[in-house]
TIMI-2910 file (N, C-alpha, C, CB; in pm, 1 decimal, decimal comma, always signed):
<rs>
+----------+----------+----------+----------+----------+----------+----------+----------+----------+----------+----------+----------+------+
!      n_x !      n_y !      n_z !     ca_x !     ca_y !     ca_z !      c_x !      c_y !      c_z !     cb_x !     cb_y !     cb_z ! resn !
+----------+----------+----------+----------+----------+----------+----------+----------+----------+----------+----------+----------+------+
!  +5027,1 !  +3152,4 !  -6763,4 !  +4927,3 !  +3107,1 !  -6661,2 !  +4810,1 !  +3047,3 !  -6761,2 !  +4871,9 !  +3241,6 !  -6552,9 !  Met !
!  +4719,3 !  +2929,8 !  -6714,2 !  +4633,6 !  +2874,9 !  -6789,2 !  +4502,4 !  +2903,0 !  -6735,4 !  +4660,7 !  +2744,3 !  -6805,0 !  Lys !
!  +4407,1 !  +2907,0 !  -6792,2 !  +4271,5 !  +2924,7 !  -6731,5 !  +4211,1 !  +2811,6 !  -6736,5 !  +4187,6 !  +3021,2 !  -6790,0 !  Glu !
!  +4171,0 !  +2760,9 !  -6620,7 !  +4094,9 !  +2629,6 !  -6592,7 !  +3967,2 !  +2626,2 !  -6516,7 !  +4178,4 !  +2544,1 !  -6521,8 !  Val !
!  +3875,7 !  +2583,6 !  -6597,2 !  +3742,6 !  +2586,9 !  -6545,6 !  +3682,5 !  +2451,9 !  -6523,8 !  +3658,5 !  +2662,9 !  -6634,1 !  Thr !
!  +3631,6 !  +2468,6 !  -6383,0 !  +3573,6 !  +2366,2 !  -6346,5 !  +3405,8 !  +2371,3 !  -6393,7 !  +3604,3 !  +2356,9 !  -6198,5 !  Thr !
!  +3362,8 !  +2274,3 !  -6433,0 !  +3186,2 !  +2261,2 !  -6481,6 !  +3131,5 !  +2151,7 !  -6378,0 !  +3154,4 !  +2190,8 !  -6673,8 !  Leu !
!  +3047,4 !  +2188,1 !  -6305,6 !  +2949,2 !  +2086,3 !  -6249,6 !  +2810,9 !  +2100,1 !  -6283,2 !  +2952,7 !  +2085,3 !  -6109,7 !  Ile !
!  +2786,1 !  +1993,4 !  -6334,2 !  +2628,2 !  +1990,6 !  -6365,1 !  +2559,7 !  +1893,5 !  -6298,3 !  +2594,0 !  +1967,8 !  -6507,0 !  Arg !
!  +2612,2 !  +1833,2 !  -6198,8 !  +2526,4 !  +1731,2 !  -6121,2 !  +2491,0 !  +1778,2 !  -5988,3 !  +2597,2 !  +1597,4 !  -6104,5 !  Gln !
!  +2361,9 !  +1729,6 !  -5958,6 !  +2322,1 !  +1767,6 !  -5822,7 !  +2434,2 !  +1709,2 !  -5695,1 !  +2164,2 !  +1702,3 !  -5803,2 !  Ser !
!  +2435,5 !  +1787,7 !  -5588,2 !  +2509,5 !  +1749,9 !  -5468,0 !  +2441,4 !  +1656,3 !  -5393,8 !  +2539,1 !  +1858,6 !  -5384,4 !  Pro !
!  +2303,8 !  +1631,8 !  -5413,9 !  +2207,0 !  +1560,7 !  -5327,1 !  +2235,3 !  +1422,4 !  -5341,5 !  +2060,7 !  +1589,0 !  -5359,7 !  Phe !
!  +2280,5 !  +1371,0 !  -5459,7 !  +2295,1 !  +1244,0 !  -5466,1 !  +2419,2 !  +1162,6 !  -5486,4 !  +2224,3 !  +1218,8 !  -5543,8 !  Asn !
!  +2509,4 !  +1258,2 !  -5476,3 !  +2646,5 !  +1211,4 !  -5515,1 !  +2750,1 !  +1303,2 !  -5455,8 !  +2663,8 !  +1206,0 !  -5670,8 !  Ser !
!  +2868,5 !  +1248,4 !  -5415,8 !  +2996,4 !  +1337,8 !  -5353,4 !  +3067,9 !  +1389,4 !  -5468,0 !  +3108,8 !  +1249,3 !  -5257,0 !  Ala !
!  +3041,1 !  +1347,9 !  -5566,3 !  +3125,7 !  +1412,0 !  -5681,7 !  +3161,9 !  +1568,8 !  -5693,3 !  +3053,1 !  +1382,2 !  -5804,7 !  Leu !
!  +3046,0 !  +1657,4 !  -5661,0 !  +3069,5 !  +1778,2 !  -5677,2 !  +3137,6 !  +1852,4 !  -5595,6 !  +2981,6 !  +1824,4 !  -5692,9 !  Pro !
!  +3142,9 !  +1775,1 !  -5454,6 !  +3202,3 !  +1838,5 !  -5347,6 !  +3341,2 !  +1789,6 !  -5332,8 !  +3124,9 !  +1819,5 !  -5226,6 !  Ala !
!  +3382,9 !  +1680,2 !  -5405,5 !  +3499,7 !  +1625,9 !  -5416,4 !  +3582,6 !  +1745,7 !  -5558,9 !  +3468,5 !  +1438,5 !  -5453,4 !  Glu !
!  +3497,9 !  +1781,4 !  -5661,0 !  +3559,9 !  +1872,6 !  -5745,6 !  +3571,9 !  +1986,0 !  -5673,3 !  +3494,3 !  +1895,1 !  -5867,3 !  Val !
!  +3517,6 !  +2043,5 !  -5589,7 !  +3538,4 !  +2145,9 !  -5536,6 !  +3688,5 !  +2155,1 !  -5478,5 !  +3437,2 !  +2159,7 !  -5449,3 !  Leu !
!  +3678,6 !  +2056,1 !  -5393,2 !  +3792,2 !  +2028,0 !  -5316,2 !  +3929,4 !  +2035,0 !  -5408,9 !  +3770,6 !  +1885,2 !  -5249,4 !  Arg !
!  +3928,2 !  +1982,8 !  -5507,4 !  +4006,0 !  +1956,2 !  -5637,5 !  +4039,6 !  +2089,8 !  -5667,9 !  +3926,0 !  +1880,6 !  -5760,6 !  Met !
!  +3926,0 !  +2196,9 !  -5687,0 !  +3957,5 !  +2322,5 !  -5744,4 !  +4005,0 !  +2392,3 !  -5651,3 !  +3858,2 !  +2389,1 !  -5805,3 !  Thr !
!  +3994,7 !  +2378,1 !  -5498,5 !  +4109,5 !  +2458,9 !  -5427,0 !  +4260,1 !  +2419,0 !  -5438,9 !  +4082,2 !  +2455,7 !  -5282,3 !  Met !
!  +4264,7 !  +2313,3 !  -5487,4 !  +4400,0 !  +2279,7 !  -5513,7 !  +4459,2 !  +2342,7 !  -5637,2 !  +4411,0 !  +2138,2 !  -5523,0 !  Gly !
!  +4391,7 !  +2354,8 !  -5730,6 !  +4408,1 !  +2439,8 !  -5857,1 !  +4452,0 !  +2594,0 !  -5825,5 !  +4264,4 !  +2440,1 !  -5939,0 !  Leu !
!  +4385,4 !  +2649,8 !  -5729,1 !  +4414,2 !  +2761,3 !  -5724,2 !  +4522,8 !  +2812,7 !  -5666,3 !  +4335,7 !  +2803,4 !  -5690,9 !  Ile !
!  +4607,4 !  +2721,8 !  -5589,9 !  +4742,0 !  +2716,5 !  -5541,8 !  +4849,3 !  +2704,5 !  -5628,9 !  +4754,4 !  +2621,7 !  -5461,3 !  Leu !
!  +4816,6 !  +2694,1 !  -5755,4 !  +4911,0 !  +2698,7 !  -5880,8 !  +4906,2 !  +2848,3 !  -5945,3 !  +4859,8 !  +2581,5 !  -5999,6 !  Ser !
!  +4971,6 !  +2854,3 !  -6044,3 !  +4947,0 !  +2985,6 !  -6105,4 !  +4856,0 !  +2967,0 !  -6222,0 !  +5078,1 !  +3054,6 !  -6149,3 !  Glu !
!  +4730,0 !  +2927,5 !  -6201,0 !  +4636,0 !  +2923,9 !  -6294,1 !  +4532,7 !  +3027,7 !  -6260,5 !  +4582,7 !  +2791,1 !  -6306,2 !  Asn !
!  +4433,6 !  +3063,7 !  -6344,1 !  +4321,7 !  +3145,4 !  -6328,3 !  +4186,5 !  +3049,1 !  -6355,9 !  +4335,5 !  +3274,4 !  -6431,5 !  Lys !
!  +4145,3 !  +3024,7 !  -6223,4 !  +4036,2 !  +2910,8 !  -6209,2 !  +3903,6 !  +2977,7 !  -6163,4 !  +4081,9 !  +2791,8 !  -6095,5 !  Val !
!  +3830,3 !  +2900,0 !  -6250,6 !  +3658,9 !  +2944,6 !  -6226,1 !  +3564,0 !  +2829,1 !  -6217,8 !  +3594,1 !  +3037,6 !  -6356,6 !  Gln !
!  +3456,0 !  +2845,1 !  -6127,3 !  +3390,7 !  +2734,6 !  -6128,2 !  +3249,5 !  +2763,0 !  -6215,5 !  +3373,5 !  +2688,9 !  -5979,7 !  Val !
!  +3202,4 !  +2687,7 !  -6279,5 !  +3062,4 !  +2707,8 !  -6365,1 !  +2994,6 !  +2621,2 !  -6303,2 !  +3055,4 !  +2681,7 !  -6525,8 !  Val !
!  +2856,8 !  +2664,6 !  -6278,3 !  +2747,1 !  +2571,5 !  -6228,1 !  +2636,9 !  +2569,0 !  -6324,0 !  +2691,7 !  +2613,5 !  -6089,5 !  Leu !
!  +2611,8 !  +2450,4 !  -6399,8 !  +2512,3 !  +2440,3 !  -6456,4 !  +2396,2 !  +2318,5 !  -6429,8 !  +2560,3 !  +2446,7 !  -6566,7 !  Thr !
!  +2263,4 !  +2332,3 !  -6510,3 !  +2185,0 !  +2218,4 !  -6501,3 !  +2137,6 !  +2200,1 !  -6346,5 !  +2267,9 !  +2095,4 !  -6556,8 !  Glu !
!  +2185,0 !  +2055,4 !  -6311,0 !  +2145,3 !  +2042,4 !  -6152,9 !  +2271,6 !  +2075,2 !  -6069,4 !  +2091,0 !  +1881,6 !  -6110,2 !  Asp !
!  +2375,9 !  +2113,4 !  -6122,4 !  +2484,6 !  +2169,4 !  -6040,6 !  +2439,0 !  +2313,5 !  -5973,4 !  +2617,6 !  +2187,7 !  -6136,6 !  Gly !
!  +2343,8 !  +2377,3 !  -6039,8 !  +2291,1 !  +2502,4 !  -5959,9 !  +2245,3 !  +2474,6 !  -5807,7 !  +2162,2 !  +2563,1 !  -6038,8 !  Val !
!  +2209,5 !  +2327,8 !  -5799,2 !  +2142,3 !  +2323,3 !  -5658,4 !  +2250,4 !  +2328,6 !  -5563,1 !  +2052,5 !  +2191,8 !  -5630,7 !  Gln !
!  +2391,7 !  +2351,1 !  -5587,9 !  +2486,1 !  +2385,2 !  -5480,6 !  +2454,7 !  +2508,6 !  -5391,0 !  +2616,1 !  +2406,8 !  -5542,3 !  Leu !
!  +2374,6 !  +2589,2 !  -5494,1 !  +2346,2 !  +2730,8 !  -5429,5 !  +2221,4 !  +2755,7 !  -5362,6 !  +2351,7 !  +2833,7 !  -5527,9 !  Leu !
!  +2180,9 !  +2637,2 !  -5326,8 !  +2051,1 !  +2635,4 !  -5216,5 !  +2091,5 !  +2629,3 !  -5072,4 !  +1953,1 !  +2502,8 !  -5236,7 !  Arg !
!  +2030,4 !  +2701,4 !  -5009,6 !  +2044,6 !  +2718,7 !  -4865,7 !  +2018,8 !  +2579,8 !  -4789,6 !  +1942,4 !  +2831,6 !  -4816,2 !  Ala !
!  +2074,6 !  +2493,3 !  -4767,8 !  +2053,1 !  +2364,3 !  -4725,8 !  +2128,6 !  +2305,2 !  -4587,8 !  +2089,3 !  +2287,2 !  -4840,6 !  Val !
!  +2087,0 !  +2220,9 !  -4519,7 !  +2146,9 !  +2183,9 !  -4416,3 !  +2218,6 !  +2038,2 !  -4451,8 !  +2046,8 !  +2186,1 !  -4302,9 !  Leu !
!  +2313,3 !  +2027,7 !  -4457,9 !  +2366,2 !  +1918,4 !  -4539,4 !  +2369,8 !  +1778,5 !  -4444,9 !  +2520,9 !  +1962,8 !  -4596,0 !  Pro !
!  +2365,9 !  +1837,0 !  -4313,9 !  +2375,6 !  +1716,5 !  -4196,1 !  +2226,1 !  +1671,4 !  -4190,0 !  +2435,4 !  +1775,4 !  -4025,0 !  Glu !
!  +2123,2 !  +1725,2 !  -4224,7 !  +2001,8 !  +1648,5 !  -4235,3 !  +1979,1 !  +1601,6 !  -4346,6 !  +1898,4 !  +1707,6 !  -4204,3 !  Arg !
!  +2040,2 !  +1584,8 !  -4477,0 !  +2017,2 !  +1504,7 !  -4605,7 !  +2141,8 !  +1411,4 !  -4600,6 !  +2009,0 !  +1602,5 !  -4752,1 !  Ile !
!  +2244,2 !  +1381,9 !  -4498,8 !  +2376,8 !  +1328,4 !  -4550,7 !  +2430,5 !  +1369,2 !  -4642,6 !  +2382,2 !  +1221,2 !  -4578,6 !  Gly !
!  +2471,4 !  +1513,0 !  -4661,6 !  +2536,2 !  +1555,2 !  -4765,5 !  +2667,1 !  +1622,0 !  -4723,8 !  +2451,6 !  +1638,1 !  -4840,1 !  Gly !
!  +2717,7 !  +1655,4 !  -4833,1 !  +2866,2 !  +1716,4 !  -4802,4 !  +2817,5 !  +1872,1 !  -4795,1 !  +3002,2 !  +1681,8 !  -4941,2 !  Gln !
!  +2891,9 !  +1939,4 !  -4715,3 !  +2879,0 !  +2068,1 !  -4678,9 !  +2984,9 !  +2166,6 !  -4784,9 !  +2914,7 !  +2073,6 !  -4514,2 !  Asp !
!  +2913,3 !  +2190,6 !  -4934,6 !  +2964,3 !  +2275,8 !  -5006,6 !  +2978,3 !  +2383,4 !  -5026,5 !  +2950,6 !  +2266,0 !  -5061,6 !  Val !
!  +2899,6 !  +2457,5 !  -4934,1 !  +2874,0 !  +2610,7 !  -4924,1 !  +3006,5 !  +2669,5 !  -4882,8 !  +2754,4 !  +2652,0 !  -4813,6 !  Lys !
!  +3076,8 !  +2589,3 !  -4784,7 !  +3181,9 !  +2663,1 !  -4737,7 !  +3311,6 !  +2650,9 !  -4824,7 !  +3205,6 !  +2622,8 !  -4600,7 !  Arg !
!  +3307,6 !  +2575,3 !  -4907,1 !  +3423,8 !  +2542,5 !  -5029,8 !  +3396,4 !  +2659,5 !  -5120,6 !  +3403,7 !  +2379,5 !  -5124,3 !  His !
!  +3254,6 !  +2640,0 !  -5146,8 !  +3202,1 !  +2769,5 !  -5249,9 !  +3257,7 !  +2928,3 !  -5184,3 !  +2997,3 !  +2770,5 !  -5253,5 !  Leu !
!  +3217,9 !  +2937,3 !  -5087,3 !  +3283,6 !  +3069,6 !  -5026,0 !  +3418,2 !  +3091,1 !  -5049,3 !  +3273,6 !  +3076,2 !  -4883,0 !  Glu !
!  +3494,0 !  +2990,4 !  -4968,0 !  +3611,0 !  +2987,4 !  -4966,6 !  +3706,1 !  +3002,5 !  -5116,8 !  +3623,6 !  +2874,4 !  -4896,7 !  Thr !
!  +3648,8 !  +2913,9 !  -5203,1 !  +3682,6 !  +2990,0 !  -5334,3 !  +3661,8 !  +3124,4 !  -5405,7 !  +3642,0 !  +2930,6 !  -5405,9 !  Leu !
!  +3562,1 !  +3161,5 !  -5356,3 !  +3513,8 !  +3304,5 !  -5384,2 !  +3600,7 !  +3422,1 !  -5311,5 !  +3359,7 !  +3315,8 !  -5333,8 !  Gly !
!  +3655,9 !  +3365,7 !  -5188,4 !  +3751,6 !  +3471,1 !  -5114,0 !  +3881,8 !  +3456,8 !  -5172,2 !  +3765,2 !  +3449,9 !  -4952,4 !  Glu !
!  +3929,9 !  +3337,4 !  -5224,0 !  +4060,3 !  +3327,8 !  -5303,4 !  +4064,1 !  +3376,2 !  -5451,7 !  +4101,6 !  +3185,0 !  -5305,3 !  Leu !
!  +3949,7 !  +3434,5 !  -5490,8 !  +3973,8 !  +3515,5 !  -5609,1 !  +3918,4 !  +3416,4 !  -5747,1 !  +4150,8 !  +3557,6 !  -5613,9 !  Gly !
!  +3842,9 !  +3306,7 !  -5717,4 !  +3791,8 !  +3237,9 !  -5802,5 !  +3655,0 !  +3268,5 !  -5831,1 !  +3810,2 !  +3122,8 !  -5771,4 !  Cys !
!  +3625,5 !  +3300,1 !  -5942,8 !  +3490,7 !  +3334,9 !  -5991,2 !  +3382,4 !  +3200,4 !  -5997,3 !  +3511,8 !  +3401,7 !  -6142,9 !  Asp !
!  +3276,0 !  +3228,6 !  -5946,7 !  +3175,6 !  +3132,9 !  -5902,9 !  +3051,6 !  +3160,7 !  -6044,7 !  +3113,6 !  +3178,1 !  -5715,9 !  Ile !
!  +3047,1 !  +3079,9 !  -6122,6 !  +2934,1 !  +3152,3 !  -6221,4 !  +2827,2 !  +3044,2 !  -6213,7 !  +2986,6 !  +3185,2 !  -6398,1 !  Ile !
!  +2707,6 !  +3104,5 !  -6226,3 !  +2570,9 !  +3009,4 !  -6243,7 !  +2510,9 !  +3046,4 !  -6349,7 !  +2463,1 !  +3013,8 !  -6133,6 !  Ala !
!  +2439,7 !  +2949,2 !  -6461,9 !  +2388,1 !  +2982,4 !  -6543,9 !  +2235,9 !  +3008,8 !  -6525,3 !  +2424,9 !  +2908,9 !  -6622,0 !  Glu !
!  +2213,3 !  +3141,3 !  -6564,0 !  +2093,4 !  +3192,3 !  -6544,3 !  +1962,6 !  +3101,2 !  -6583,7 !  +2097,3 !  +3313,0 !  -6614,3 !  Val !
!  +1948,7 !  +3021,5 !  -6705,1 !  +1861,0 !  +2944,4 !  -6755,4 !  +1844,3 !  +2826,5 !  -6654,4 !  +1900,2 !  +2907,8 !  -6891,3 !  Glu !
!  +1940,3 !  +2785,7 !  -6581,7 !  +1944,4 !  +2646,5 !  -6480,0 !  +1875,8 !  +2724,0 !  -6354,1 !  +2131,8 !  +2569,2 !  -6436,5 !  Ser !
!  +1903,6 !  +2826,8 !  -6332,2 !  +1872,1 !  +2913,8 !  -6206,6 !  +1726,8 !  +2903,3 !  -6206,7 !  +1925,3 !  +3075,2 !  -6210,8 !  Leu !
!  +1676,1 !  +2964,7 !  -6299,3 !  +1540,7 !  +3001,6 !  -6335,9 !  +1464,6 !  +2871,0 !  -6367,1 !  +1539,5 !  +3101,5 !  -6459,4 !  Asp !
!  +1510,5 !  +2760,3 !  -6424,4 !  +1447,2 !  +2651,1 !  -6432,9 !  +1410,7 !  +2571,3 !  -6302,3 !  +1518,0 !  +2582,3 !  -6514,5 !  Ala !
!  +1485,5 !  +2602,9 !  -6208,0 !  +1495,0 !  +2531,8 !  -6076,3 !  +1436,1 !  +2625,5 !  -5949,0 !  +1656,9 !  +2492,9 !  -6051,1 !  Arg !
!  +1402,7 !  +2757,8 !  -6016,5 !  +1351,3 !  +2862,3 !  -5892,4 !  +1430,7 !  +2902,3 !  -5797,9 !  +1250,6 !  +2814,4 !  -5812,6 !  Gly !
!  +1546,8 !  +2918,5 !  -5823,2 !  +1666,4 !  +2967,7 !  -5732,9 !  +1681,2 !  +3110,5 !  -5773,3 !  +1813,0 !  +2882,4 !  -5755,1 !  Ile !
!  +1608,7 !  +3151,5 !  -5725,3 !  +1612,7 !  +3324,6 !  -5731,2 !  +1730,2 !  +3404,8 !  -5630,9 !  +1447,6 !  +3385,9 !  -5672,4 !  Gly !
!  +1752,8 !  +3339,7 !  -5544,5 !  +1824,1 !  +3408,2 !  -5433,0 !  +1930,0 !  +3321,3 !  -5401,6 !  +1738,4 !  +3438,3 !  -5308,2 !  Asp !
!  +2034,0 !  +3286,9 !  -5457,0 !  +2130,5 !  +3196,9 !  -5417,8 !  +2217,4 !  +3197,3 !  -5279,6 !  +2210,8 !  +3203,3 !  -5516,0 !  Pro !
!  +2229,2 !  +3109,9 !  -5203,3 !  +2297,7 !  +3112,1 !  -5078,9 !  +2413,1 !  +3175,7 !  -5069,8 !  +2320,2 !  +2998,8 !  -5037,1 !  Ala !
!  +2487,8 !  +3212,8 !  -5159,9 !  +2618,7 !  +3264,8 !  -5197,8 !  +2602,5 !  +3336,9 !  -5321,1 !  +2723,2 !  +3157,6 !  -5212,5 !  Ile !
!  +2712,2 !  +3455,7 !  -5296,4 !  +2719,3 !  +3546,6 !  -5416,5 !  +2786,3 !  +3478,5 !  -5549,8 !  +2805,4 !  +3676,6 !  -5374,3 !  Glu !
!  +2697,8 !  +3479,1 !  -5661,9 !  +2767,9 !  +3414,1 !  -5770,2 !  +2742,2 !  +3543,7 !  -5903,4 !  +2689,3 !  +3236,5 !  -5802,8 !  Val !
!  +2843,5 !  +3520,5 !  -5999,4 !  +2805,4 !  +3583,8 !  -6130,9 !  +2732,2 !  +3483,1 !  -6205,8 !  +2928,1 !  +3634,8 !  -6214,4 !  Met !
!  +2602,7 !  +3561,9 !  -6278,5 !  +2501,3 !  +3496,2 !  -6379,6 !  +2531,4 !  +3508,2 !  -6511,5 !  +2369,9 !  +3548,1 !  -6370,1 !  Arg !
!  +2550,6 !  +3409,5 !  -6588,4 !  +2569,9 !  +3437,3 !  -6734,4 !  +2469,4 !  +3324,9 !  -6797,6 !  +2741,0 !  +3421,3 !  -6786,8 !  Lys !
!  +2448,1 !  +3398,0 !  -6931,7 !  +2343,3 !  +3313,3 !  -6980,9 !  +2423,7 !  +3190,5 !  -7038,6 !  +2247,0 !  +3389,8 !  -7092,3 !  Ser !
!  +2345,3 !  +3098,4 !  -7081,5 !  +2397,9 !  +2958,6 !  -7165,8 !  +2500,9 !  +3005,4 !  -7291,1 !  +2247,1 !  +2865,9 !  -7244,3 !  Arg !
!  +2485,8 !  +3092,1 !  -7348,8 !  +2573,6 !  +3141,2 !  -7455,9 !  +2703,4 !  +3169,9 !  -7435,0 !  +2529,4 !  +3245,2 !  -7505,7 !  Ser !
!  +2682,5 !  +3276,6 !  -7308,4 !  +2818,0 !  +3339,4 !  -7236,2 !  +2908,5 !  +3236,8 !  -7195,8 !  +2788,1 !  +3424,3 !  -7102,9 !  Glu !
!  +2825,3 !  +3121,5 !  -7131,6 !  +2866,4 !  +3008,8 !  -7071,7 !  +2957,2 !  +2934,3 !  -7163,0 !  +2754,5 !  +2931,4 !  -7030,1 !  Ile !
!  +2898,6 !  +2909,5 !  -7275,6 !  +2961,8 !  +2832,8 !  -7384,5 !  +3090,5 !  +2890,2 !  -7446,4 !  +2864,0 !  +2817,2 !  -7491,6 !  Ala !
!  +3076,1 !  +3029,8 !  -7465,3 !  +3207,1 !  +3103,0 !  -7491,9 !  +3310,7 !  +3076,9 !  -7412,8 !  +3195,7 !  +3235,1 !  -7485,8 !  Glu !
!  +3276,5 !  +3094,1 !  -7251,6 !  +3372,2 !  +3125,5 !  -7158,4 !  +3434,8 !  +2949,2 !  -7186,6 !  +3302,1 !  +3188,9 !  -6980,4 !  Leu !
!  +3343,2 !  +2829,8 !  -7161,5 !  +3417,6 !  +2725,9 !  -7179,2 !  +3501,1 !  +2714,7 !  -7314,5 !  +3334,0 !  +2622,9 !  -7161,9 !  Leu !
!  +3472,6 !  +2756,1 !  -7433,3 !  +3568,1 !  +2752,1 !  -7570,2 !  +3691,2 !  +2822,2 !  -7526,1 !  +3500,8 !  +2834,7 !  -7713,8 !  Ala !
!  +3684,1 !  +2949,7 !  -7465,0 !  +3813,7 !  +2987,8 !  -7413,8 !  +3890,7 !  +2954,6 !  -7322,3 !  +3815,5 !  +3073,5 !  -7392,1 !  Ala !
!  +3861,8 !  +2846,0 !  -7233,7 !  +3951,5 !  +2780,8 !  -7132,0 !  +4047,0 !  +2697,8 !  -7172,0 !  +3886,4 !  +2711,1 !  -7045,5 !  Ser !
!  +4151,1 !  +2709,9 !  -7109,3 !  +4249,4 !  +2610,3 !  -7176,7 !  +4219,1 !  +2443,3 !  -7127,7 !  +4415,7 !  +2660,3 !  -7128,2 !  Asp !
!  +4173,5 !  +2454,3 !  -7001,7 !  +4112,8 !  +2335,0 !  -6941,4 !  +3982,5 !  +2341,4 !  -6897,5 !  +4181,6 !  +2293,9 !  -6838,0 !  Thr !
!  +3898,2 !  +2233,0 !  -6908,8 !  +3762,7 !  +2221,4 !  -6853,0 !  +3782,1 !  +2097,7 !  -6784,7 !  +3639,7 !  +2221,4 !  -6957,3 !  Val !
!  +3742,7 !  +2086,8 !  -6654,5 !  +3741,9 !  +1938,9 !  -6571,7 !  +3572,6 !  +1979,1 !  -6549,8 !  +3871,2 !  +1914,8 !  -6390,3 !  Leu !
!  +3522,2 !  +1849,1 !  -6523,4 !  +3398,4 !  +1866,8 !  -6509,0 !  +3313,5 !  +1735,6 !  -6448,3 !  +3356,7 !  +1911,1 !  -6636,9 !  Gly !
!  +3184,2 !  +1736,2 !  -6394,5 !  +3112,3 !  +1621,0 !  -6341,1 !  +2956,2 !  +1659,3 !  -6403,5 !  +3125,8 !  +1609,6 !  -6156,1 !  Val !
+----------+----------+----------+----------+----------+----------+----------+----------+----------+----------+----------+----------+------+
</rs>
């Protein structure tokens, strides 16, 4: 079994890439991989409670919730959450420091990211 990490650093508000990467991550869970999603920098914006239909965006919240239900760890960088004022994410996430995330990425067999 391989450890696969999806790293999302881009905001979901100006690109469809984060939503597409989450869809791809759902496919990775179906294989025999340990999959986790890491949100850093503007990627933590995925955790805001927004109405995507009002801003013409993709509904990524349901993807994140489904991934969590399927056993995928959703991890958010504490420094990025604090810098963007996201104190209460719209979904439950694990919070890790930048140094912990660096260790996690180094230990992963594969890192996919946007």
